[in-house]
VMD Tcl script that draws the C-alpha trace (Angstrom):
set ca {
  {-44.88 -17.69 -66.32}
  {-47.95 -16.75 -64.20}
  {-50.15 -14.24 -65.99}
  {-48.43 -14.86 -69.34}
  {-50.77 -14.71 -72.35}
  {-49.86 -16.84 -75.36}
  {-50.82 -15.90 -78.91}
  {-50.40 -17.48 -82.34}
  {-48.13 -15.15 -84.28}
  {-49.73 -15.77 -87.65}
  {-53.30 -15.07 -86.53}
  {-54.82 -11.61 -86.45}
  {-56.17 -10.14 -83.22}
  {-59.75 -10.64 -84.43}
  {-59.25 -14.18 -85.76}
  {-61.90 -16.74 -84.90}
  {-60.52 -18.90 -82.07}
  {-60.96 -22.65 -82.53}
  {-59.91 -25.14 -79.86}
  {-59.63 -28.83 -80.82}
  {-59.37 -31.40 -78.03}
  {-57.65 -34.61 -79.09}
  {-55.07 -35.53 -81.74}
  {-56.64 -38.77 -82.93}
  {-58.40 -39.14 -86.26}
  {-61.12 -36.66 -85.32}
  {-58.89 -33.97 -83.86}
  {-56.13 -34.20 -86.46}
  {-58.43 -34.19 -89.47}
  {-60.44 -31.30 -88.03}
  {-57.25 -29.27 -87.66}
  {-56.08 -30.13 -91.18}
  {-59.49 -29.21 -92.63}
  {-59.09 -25.71 -91.14}
  {-55.54 -25.16 -92.41}
  {-56.53 -22.39 -94.83}
  {-59.23 -20.83 -92.67}
  {-58.75 -17.44 -90.98}
  {-58.72 -18.98 -87.53}
  {-56.44 -19.14 -84.52}
  {-56.45 -22.87 -83.86}
  {-55.21 -24.58 -80.72}
  {-54.99 -28.38 -80.59}
  {-54.69 -29.84 -77.09}
  {-53.88 -33.45 -76.31}
  {-52.41 -35.49 -73.46}
  {-49.86 -36.97 -75.88}
  {-47.71 -35.35 -78.54}
  {-48.44 -37.90 -81.25}
  {-51.23 -38.89 -83.60}
  {-51.96 -42.53 -82.92}
  {-53.04 -44.88 -85.71}
  {-54.87 -47.06 -83.21}
  {-55.94 -49.89 -85.58}
  {-52.30 -51.01 -85.80}
  {-51.49 -50.96 -82.08}
  {-51.62 -54.75 -81.95}
  {-48.73 -54.83 -84.43}
  {-46.61 -52.77 -82.04}
  {-47.48 -55.17 -79.22}
  {-46.49 -58.21 -81.30}
  {-43.23 -56.81 -82.65}
  {-44.16 -56.10 -86.27}
  {-44.04 -52.29 -86.17}
  {-42.35 -49.72 -83.97}
  {-44.43 -47.19 -82.10}
  {-42.98 -44.35 -84.20}
  {-44.41 -45.85 -87.38}
  {-47.99 -45.62 -86.13}
  {-47.63 -42.57 -83.88}
  {-45.84 -39.67 -85.63}
  {-45.45 -36.36 -83.73}
  {-48.56 -34.21 -84.06}
  {-46.63 -30.97 -84.34}
  {-44.51 -32.45 -87.13}
  {-47.64 -33.35 -89.11}
  {-48.99 -29.82 -88.63}
  {-45.66 -27.97 -88.89}
  {-46.60 -26.13 -92.09}
  {-50.00 -25.12 -90.75}
  {-49.17 -21.61 -89.57}
  {-52.55 -20.91 -87.99}
  {-52.21 -23.85 -85.60}
  {-50.53 -24.32 -82.24}
  {-50.17 -27.74 -80.60}
  {-50.26 -27.88 -76.79}
  {-49.50 -30.76 -74.45}
  {-52.09 -31.06 -71.72}
  {-54.74 -33.13 -70.00}
  {-58.04 -31.28 -70.33}
  {-59.46 -30.95 -66.84}
  {-62.49 -28.73 -67.41}
  {-64.56 -27.27 -70.22}
  {-66.59 -24.21 -69.22}
  {-69.40 -23.79 -71.74}
  {-70.52 -20.48 -70.24}
  {-67.09 -18.82 -70.20}
  {-66.06 -20.66 -73.39}
  {-62.77 -21.83 -71.95}
  {-60.82 -25.08 -71.85}
  {-58.49 -25.65 -68.91}
  {-55.66 -28.14 -69.33}
  {-52.69 -29.17 -67.22}
  {-49.26 -30.63 -67.98}
  {-46.54 -31.27 -65.39}
  {-48.07 -28.79 -62.97}
  {-48.60 -26.05 -65.56}
  {-52.19 -24.93 -66.10}
  {-53.30 -23.45 -69.42}
  {-56.64 -21.76 -70.09}
  {-57.57 -21.66 -73.78}
  {-60.46 -19.48 -74.90}
  {-62.57 -20.42 -77.90}
  {-65.24 -19.19 -80.26}
  {-65.70 -22.69 -81.66}
  {-64.82 -25.93 -79.89}
  {-64.31 -29.39 -81.39}
  {-64.20 -32.17 -78.80}
  {-62.57 -35.33 -80.12}
  {-61.02 -36.83 -76.99}
  {-61.74 -40.41 -78.05}
  {-62.42 -43.40 -75.84}
  {-60.67 -45.81 -73.52}
  {-61.23 -49.39 -72.48}
  {-64.46 -50.25 -70.70}
  {-64.44 -52.94 -68.02}
  {-68.23 -52.78 -67.61}
  {-68.10 -51.60 -64.02}
  {-65.18 -53.83 -62.99}
  {-62.34 -51.31 -63.24}
  {-60.18 -53.44 -60.94}
  {-59.72 -55.84 -63.89}
  {-57.54 -53.21 -65.58}
  {-54.60 -53.87 -63.26}
  {-54.22 -57.41 -64.58}
  {-55.78 -57.15 -68.06}
  {-54.50 -54.06 -69.88}
  {-56.43 -52.75 -72.85}
  {-55.18 -51.82 -76.30}
  {-55.82 -48.09 -76.60}
  {-52.47 -46.34 -76.21}
  {-48.80 -46.70 -77.13}
  {-48.10 -47.43 -73.46}
  {-50.62 -50.29 -73.57}
  {-48.93 -51.80 -76.63}
  {-45.43 -51.54 -75.16}
  {-46.57 -53.08 -71.88}
  {-48.12 -55.99 -73.74}
  {-45.00 -56.39 -75.88}
  {-43.03 -56.92 -72.69}
  {-45.54 -59.51 -71.50}
  {-45.99 -61.43 -74.75}
  {-42.44 -62.50 -75.62}
  {-42.07 -65.32 -73.07}
  {-39.07 -64.11 -71.07}
  {-40.59 -65.16 -67.73}
  {-41.57 -68.55 -69.17}
  {-37.91 -69.31 -69.93}
  {-37.14 -68.87 -66.21}
  {-39.92 -71.16 -64.95}
  {-39.18 -74.68 -63.72}
  {-42.59 -75.66 -62.33}
  {-44.73 -77.27 -65.09}
  {-48.03 -75.83 -63.85}
  {-46.58 -72.35 -63.50}
  {-45.04 -72.68 -66.98}
  {-48.46 -73.53 -68.42}
  {-49.83 -70.29 -66.96}
  {-47.03 -68.28 -68.60}
  {-47.74 -70.02 -71.90}
  {-51.48 -69.28 -71.75}
  {-52.72 -66.02 -73.27}
  {-56.33 -64.93 -72.83}
  {-57.78 -62.24 -75.10}
  {-61.13 -60.89 -73.92}
  {-63.34 -59.61 -76.74}
  {-63.86 -61.14 -80.20}
  {-64.20 -57.90 -82.13}
  {-61.55 -56.78 -84.66}
  {-58.92 -55.91 -82.02}
  {-59.36 -59.17 -80.13}
  {-59.33 -61.30 -83.28}
  {-56.23 -59.56 -84.63}
  {-54.43 -59.88 -81.29}
  {-55.26 -63.57 -80.84}
  {-54.24 -64.34 -84.41}
  {-50.90 -62.60 -84.06}
  {-50.03 -64.31 -80.77}
  {-50.85 -67.68 -82.36}
  {-48.67 -66.85 -85.35}
  {-45.82 -65.71 -83.09}
  {-45.85 -68.95 -81.14}
  {-46.20 -71.32 -84.10}
  {-44.01 -69.57 -86.64}
  {-41.89 -66.64 -85.52}
  {-40.31 -67.82 -82.27}
  {-39.22 -71.27 -83.37}
  {-35.81 -72.07 -81.87}
  {-35.73 -68.99 -79.63}
  {-36.08 -70.80 -76.31}
  {-34.46 -73.80 -74.64}
  {-36.66 -74.78 -71.70}
  {-39.99 -74.95 -73.59}
  {-41.45 -75.06 -77.08}
  {-43.44 -71.90 -77.99}
  {-45.69 -74.05 -80.19}
  {-47.27 -75.40 -76.99}
  {-48.71 -71.94 -76.33}
  {-52.42 -71.83 -75.57}
  {-54.30 -68.84 -76.98}
  {-57.86 -68.36 -75.71}
  {-60.27 -65.84 -77.26}
  {-63.29 -65.10 -75.04}
  {-66.49 -63.18 -75.74}
  {-69.83 -62.82 -73.97}
  {-71.49 -62.70 -77.40}
  {-72.19 -65.84 -79.40}
  {-70.18 -64.87 -82.51}
  {-66.73 -63.76 -83.62}
  {-66.72 -60.40 -85.44}
  {-70.50 -60.23 -85.00}
  {-70.81 -56.88 -86.81}
  {-69.36 -58.41 -90.02}
  {-72.33 -60.67 -90.65}
  {-72.85 -64.40 -90.29}
  {-70.79 -65.53 -93.30}
  {-67.60 -63.63 -92.44}
  {-68.05 -64.37 -88.73}
  {-68.06 -68.11 -89.41}
  {-65.09 -67.77 -91.75}
  {-63.07 -65.92 -89.09}
  {-63.99 -68.54 -86.50}
  {-62.85 -71.34 -88.83}
  {-59.54 -69.58 -89.55}
  {-58.81 -68.90 -85.88}
  {-59.51 -72.48 -84.87}
  {-57.32 -73.68 -87.73}
  {-54.47 -71.67 -86.23}
  {-54.96 -73.30 -82.83}
  {-56.85 -70.46 -81.13}
  {-59.44 -71.68 -78.61}
  {-62.54 -69.56 -79.26}
  {-64.91 -69.62 -76.29}
  {-68.17 -67.75 -76.91}
  {-71.07 -66.89 -74.59}
  {-68.42 -66.70 -71.86}
  {-68.54 -63.71 -69.52}
  {-65.52 -62.65 -67.45}
  {-66.45 -62.35 -63.77}
  {-63.02 -62.06 -62.12}
  {-59.43 -61.30 -63.07}
  {-56.30 -61.51 -60.93}
  {-52.54 -61.71 -61.45}
  {-52.54 -65.44 -62.14}
  {-55.70 -66.04 -64.10}
  {-59.24 -65.27 -65.09}
  {-62.64 -66.60 -64.01}
  {-65.38 -67.10 -66.59}
  {-69.12 -67.70 -66.35}
  {-70.64 -69.72 -69.17}
  {-74.15 -69.43 -70.60}
  {-75.46 -72.13 -68.24}
  {-74.31 -70.12 -65.22}
  {-71.40 -72.40 -64.33}
  {-68.04 -70.86 -63.50}
  {-64.55 -72.01 -64.39}
  {-61.05 -70.67 -64.09}
  {-58.30 -70.30 -66.70}
  {-54.79 -70.01 -65.30}
  {-53.06 -67.36 -67.42}
  {-50.40 -64.82 -66.55}
  {-51.13 -62.65 -69.61}
  {-54.62 -61.27 -70.17}
  {-55.51 -58.71 -72.84}
  {-58.75 -56.70 -72.69}
  {-60.40 -55.88 -76.01}
  {-64.03 -56.19 -74.94}
  {-65.47 -52.71 -74.83}
  {-64.94 -48.97 -74.99}
  {-65.97 -46.02 -72.85}
  {-65.93 -42.45 -74.13}
  {-63.70 -39.85 -72.52}
  {-65.01 -38.52 -69.17}
  {-65.15 -35.11 -70.84}
  {-68.36 -36.29 -72.48}
  {-70.12 -36.56 -69.14}
  {-68.84 -33.11 -68.20}
  {-70.27 -31.60 -71.38}
  {-73.58 -33.43 -70.99}
  {-74.07 -32.22 -67.42}
  {-73.56 -28.59 -68.43}
  {-75.90 -29.01 -71.41}
  {-78.58 -30.68 -69.29}
  {-78.59 -33.99 -71.16}
  {-77.57 -37.56 -70.34}
  {-74.79 -39.62 -71.88}
  {-75.47 -43.14 -73.16}
  {-74.21 -46.38 -71.57}
  {-70.77 -45.92 -73.14}
  {-70.45 -42.32 -71.98}
  {-71.10 -40.87 -75.43}
  {-72.84 -37.53 -75.85}
  {-76.11 -37.32 -77.82}
  {-75.52 -34.62 -80.44}
  {-77.67 -32.68 -82.86}
  {-77.78 -33.88 -86.50}
  {-75.06 -31.33 -87.35}
  {-72.83 -32.81 -84.58}
  {-73.26 -29.84 -82.22}
  {-73.97 -30.10 -78.51}
  {-77.67 -29.39 -77.78}
  {-78.02 -25.73 -76.77}
  {-74.43 -24.93 -77.76}
  {-74.07 -24.56 -81.52}
  {-70.45 -23.47 -81.09}
  {-69.45 -26.90 -79.67}
  {-68.97 -29.95 -81.90}
  {-68.60 -33.43 -80.41}
  {-67.20 -35.98 -82.87}
  {-65.73 -39.45 -83.20}
  {-65.94 -41.96 -80.35}
  {-67.49 -39.33 -78.06}
  {-70.68 -38.70 -80.03}
  {-73.91 -40.67 -80.09}
  {-75.86 -40.19 -83.32}
  {-78.02 -42.64 -85.27}
  {-76.14 -45.66 -83.90}
  {-72.94 -44.76 -85.76}
  {-69.99 -46.97 -84.72}
  {-66.85 -45.69 -83.02}
  {-64.53 -46.23 -85.98}
  {-61.98 -43.98 -87.66}
  {-64.02 -43.21 -90.83}
  {-66.83 -41.80 -88.66}
  {-64.32 -39.60 -86.81}
  {-62.63 -38.40 -90.02}
  {-65.86 -37.56 -91.80}
  {-67.27 -35.92 -88.67}
  {-64.13 -33.79 -88.34}
  {-64.45 -32.54 -91.91}
  {-68.13 -31.80 -91.41}
  {-67.43 -29.75 -88.26}
  {-64.72 -27.80 -90.08}
  {-67.10 -27.03 -92.96}
  {-69.71 -25.79 -90.50}
  {-67.21 -23.44 -88.85}
  {-66.01 -22.06 -92.18}
  {-69.61 -21.54 -93.33}
  {-70.49 -19.57 -90.21}
  {-67.39 -17.40 -90.55}
  {-68.39 -16.59 -94.14}
  {-72.05 -15.91 -93.20}
  {-73.12 -18.85 -95.35}
  {-75.95 -21.22 -94.35}
  {-74.87 -23.73 -91.70}
  {-76.50 -26.42 -89.61}
  {-76.63 -29.08 -92.33}
  {-76.96 -32.61 -90.92}
  {-73.96 -34.93 -90.94}
  {-74.18 -37.65 -93.58}
  {-71.93 -40.62 -92.98}
  {-70.69 -42.61 -95.96}
  {-70.02 -46.17 -94.81}
  {-66.79 -47.39 -96.41}
  {-67.00 -50.84 -94.85}
  {-65.10 -52.77 -92.20}
  {-62.12 -55.09 -92.26}
  {-60.02 -57.12 -89.87}
  {-56.93 -59.28 -90.23}
  {-56.69 -62.73 -88.70}
  {-53.05 -63.47 -89.50}
  {-50.72 -63.05 -92.46}
  {-52.56 -63.41 -95.77}
  {-55.85 -63.93 -93.91}
  {-58.46 -61.24 -93.40}
  {-62.14 -60.46 -93.77}
  {-63.70 -57.35 -95.29}
  {-67.26 -56.10 -95.55}
  {-67.87 -53.22 -97.99}
  {-71.59 -52.53 -98.48}
  {-72.90 -55.76 -100.06}
  {-69.46 -57.10 -100.92}
  {-67.94 -59.75 -98.63}
  {-64.28 -60.65 -99.02}
  {-62.14 -63.14 -97.16}
  {-58.70 -64.70 -97.35}
  {-55.81 -63.28 -99.37}
  {-57.90 -60.80 -101.40}
  {-59.31 -59.27 -98.21}
  {-55.82 -59.14 -96.73}
  {-54.54 -57.19 -99.77}
  {-57.45 -54.77 -99.40}
  {-56.63 -54.36 -95.71}
  {-52.97 -53.69 -96.58}
  {-53.86 -51.01 -99.15}
  {-56.33 -49.19 -96.90}
  {-53.96 -49.06 -93.95}
  {-51.10 -47.80 -96.09}
  {-53.32 -44.97 -97.35}
  {-54.32 -43.88 -93.84}
  {-50.83 -43.95 -92.33}
  {-50.10 -40.25 -92.03}
  {-46.63 -39.58 -93.43}
  {-44.73 -41.03 -96.40}
  {-41.89 -42.17 -94.14}
  {-44.36 -44.11 -92.01}
  {-45.83 -45.83 -95.07}
  {-42.41 -46.79 -96.41}
  {-41.06 -48.20 -93.14}
  {-44.34 -49.97 -92.34}
  {-44.29 -51.65 -95.75}
  {-40.68 -52.76 -95.18}
  {-41.54 -54.24 -91.78}
  {-44.62 -55.97 -93.19}
  {-42.43 -57.56 -95.86}
  {-40.05 -58.89 -93.17}
  {-42.88 -60.20 -90.99}
  {-45.32 -61.51 -93.59}
  {-43.02 -62.77 -96.35}
  {-40.41 -63.94 -93.87}
  {-40.87 -64.84 -90.22}
  {-38.99 -62.08 -88.41}
  {-40.27 -59.57 -85.87}
  {-37.69 -56.80 -85.75}
  {-39.48 -54.67 -83.13}
  {-39.21 -56.91 -80.10}
  {-37.27 -54.60 -77.77}
  {-38.97 -54.15 -74.41}
  {-37.99 -53.27 -70.86}
  {-39.29 -54.27 -67.46}
  {-40.06 -50.60 -66.85}
  {-42.57 -50.67 -69.71}
  {-44.27 -53.67 -68.15}
  {-44.69 -52.21 -64.66}
  {-44.92 -48.46 -65.39}
  {-48.71 -48.30 -65.80}
  {-49.57 -49.84 -62.45}
  {-46.70 -47.94 -60.80}
  {-48.05 -44.62 -62.04}
  {-51.55 -45.54 -60.90}
  {-50.28 -46.22 -57.39}
  {-48.40 -42.90 -57.41}
  {-51.56 -41.05 -58.47}
  {-53.54 -42.76 -55.71}
  {-50.90 -41.77 -53.17}
  {-50.89 -38.17 -54.39}
  {-54.69 -38.05 -54.26}
  {-54.69 -39.23 -50.63}
  {-51.77 -36.93 -49.69}
  {-52.27 -33.60 -51.52}
  {-49.13 -32.10 -50.00}
  {-47.06 -34.78 -51.73}
  {-48.11 -33.81 -55.22}
  {-45.71 -32.41 -57.78}
  {-44.91 -28.71 -57.31}
  {-46.88 -26.24 -59.38}
  {-44.76 -24.75 -62.13}
  {-47.04 -21.92 -63.15}
  {-50.08 -21.17 -65.29}
  {-50.96 -19.77 -68.67}
  {-54.05 -17.99 -69.94}
  {-54.66 -17.85 -73.64}
}
mol new
graphics top color blue
foreach p $ca { graphics top sphere $p radius 0.5 }
foreach p [lrange $ca 0 end-1] q [lrange $ca 1 end] { graphics top cylinder $p $q radius 0.2 }
display resetview
C-alpha cells in the first residue's frame, strides 16, 4: 500500500479536486450539491454514517434505532459517481500545500484539493472542566446515545438493596435546558411514568427523580419568554424538577455538585448524568485559524468572510457549527444552507462566473419536543405550542430524515411509542456503557507509551 495513489475512476485527470471534511448536514449537503459538477470529490469523516443529530435522544430512550437516524454515507451517495467516501480522522490541514491528512486504523491518507469545505461539526463543551465528561456523557454521537441507553433503563437499580443507593440510581440529572436537554428530560420522565410500568419488581419507576439544570434563568431561552414559560410549565407538570441559575461545579461517579445564584453549594446524588449544556467546534477550526493568522471565538469557531471562506484563503470554505458569522446559531438549517452556498461558489468559479457573493441565511424557525403530543415551535413571528407544534415537529423531522426507508421505519416506531407506550429499541450491552471510558484510557496509555500503539498498516497519497 505505501506509495499507492488513489483516483476516482469517473473523474478526468484535470477535474477540479474538492475535499469535504465531515458527513453531517454541512458535509453531506455540500457533496450532494456538487453531484453534477465536473469535480473529483472526496468526503472524509471519522464515521461511515450521516447522523441526524436532533433525534439522538430518541435512540438513547429506546424510541428509534441508530440505523434509522444514521444511514451509511456511501449508501446515500452511491449514485454520485464523482464522489468517493473515505473513513478517516483528519489530523492536519496544510493550507500552503493544499492537502488534508487523515488516518484510520494506522493507515494514513493524504488528499489534495483545489477547493476545501470544512464541516467537521462540534462536540460537547464542558467549559474548561473536561474531567466532567467521564461521568456526564454528552449527546453528540451514536456512541453517546447507546451509552446513555444502557444507563437509562434501570438495570442496576433492580439489583440495589440499599435505599439511599437506590435513590441515586433513580435520580437522573440533565445539564442544560436547551432543546436537547429539554427533550432528554421529558423523555426520561415519560419513560418512568408511562412506558416502564410493571417492568420491575424491587422498585416503582414512577418514583424516578428527573432534574433539569441550567446556569441560565430560563428554559429554552432562545425561543422567547412565552414559549420558555410554556415549556417550563409542561416539564413541571410531568414531574421534572427544573433548577435554573444553577451552575455545575463538580461531577463524579455518584453525583453532581451545584452552585446556586447566591453562591451556596449543594450536592445531588445521581448515578446518571447527561451533559447538554454547551458545544465546542472541532479542533480543526483552531488549526485553520492559526494558519490563517486569525483567532477562533470562545466556542472554537472560525470567523469567516461573508461568502463563508477562510480569510486569505478563498479556496477554503468553513461551514456549519465551525463557522462564526453574524451570530448565526449552530443548527442544521445553517449548515445545510451554508453547504449549498459553498457548492454554488465552487461551481461559479469553475465556470468563470462571478463569485464571492455573501451568504444569506433564511431563518426557518426553531422547535423542540417536550414529550409526546407536546412541543414548542418558533417560526418568525409565529409561536406554536402543544399538539399543533408537535405535529409541525413531526412533519419537519420526517422531511429531513435522509432515506425513504428511514422515514417509514421512524414513523412506525413513533406510532408504537406515541400512540401506544412501547419502546422497541431498548437493547443495550454493558460494553456500550463502558466502551467510551475504556477507549479513552487506552488512548492515554498509547500516548504515554508510543511503542505500544497499533502497528502502522501503510499510507496513501491521493
